C-alpha positions in Angstrom: 10.2 -42.4 25.9 9.0 -39.4 27.4 10.5 -38.4 30.8 8.5 -38.0 33.8 9.9 -34.6 34.7 9.2 -33.1 31.7 5.6 -34.0 32.4 5.3 -32.9 35.7 6.8 -29.6 34.6 3.8 -29.2 32.4 1.0 -28.6 35.1 3.1 -25.7 36.4 3.0 -24.0 32.9 -0.6 -23.8 32.8 -0.5 -21.1 35.3 1.1 -18.6 32.4 -1.8 -18.3 29.8 -4.3 -18.7 32.9 -2.8 -15.9 34.3 -2.8 -14.2 31.2 -6.6 -14.8 30.4 -7.7 -13.6 33.8 -5.7 -10.7 33.0 -7.5 -9.8 30.3 -10.7 -10.5 31.9 -9.4 -8.0 34.8 -8.6 -5.5 32.2 -12.2 -5.4 30.7 -13.2 -4.3 34.2 -11.0 -2.0 34.8 -10.9 -0.7 31.1 -7.1 -0.9 30.7 -6.9 -4.6 29.1 -3.1 -4.2 28.3 -2.5 -2.9 31.7 -4.6 -6.2 32.9 -2.4 -8.5 30.7 0.5 -7.8 32.1 -0.7 -8.2 35.5 -1.7 -11.4 34.7 1.1 -12.1 32.6 3.7 -11.7 35.5 1.2 -13.3 37.9 1.3 -16.4 35.8 5.1 -16.2 35.7 5.4 -15.6 39.6 3.0 -19.0 40.2 5.0 -20.8 37.5 8.3 -20.2 39.4 7.0 -20.9 42.6 5.7 -24.2 41.8 9.0 -25.1 39.9 10.8 -24.2 43.3 8.7 -26.3 45.7 8.4 -29.1 43.5 12.4 -29.4 43.6 12.8 -29.2 47.3 
């Protein structure tokens, strides 16, 4: 049987690929796709970590 805690963590993890895709879009706008992707990846991980910390309190 699936643990309820594991199901809650899935929603926070969705910010990582969302950040990457947003970063790719920004990269197209600034004509530097690699930089946009890395920025989006970093932002996605920061949001994921923030959500994880806030949920545990």
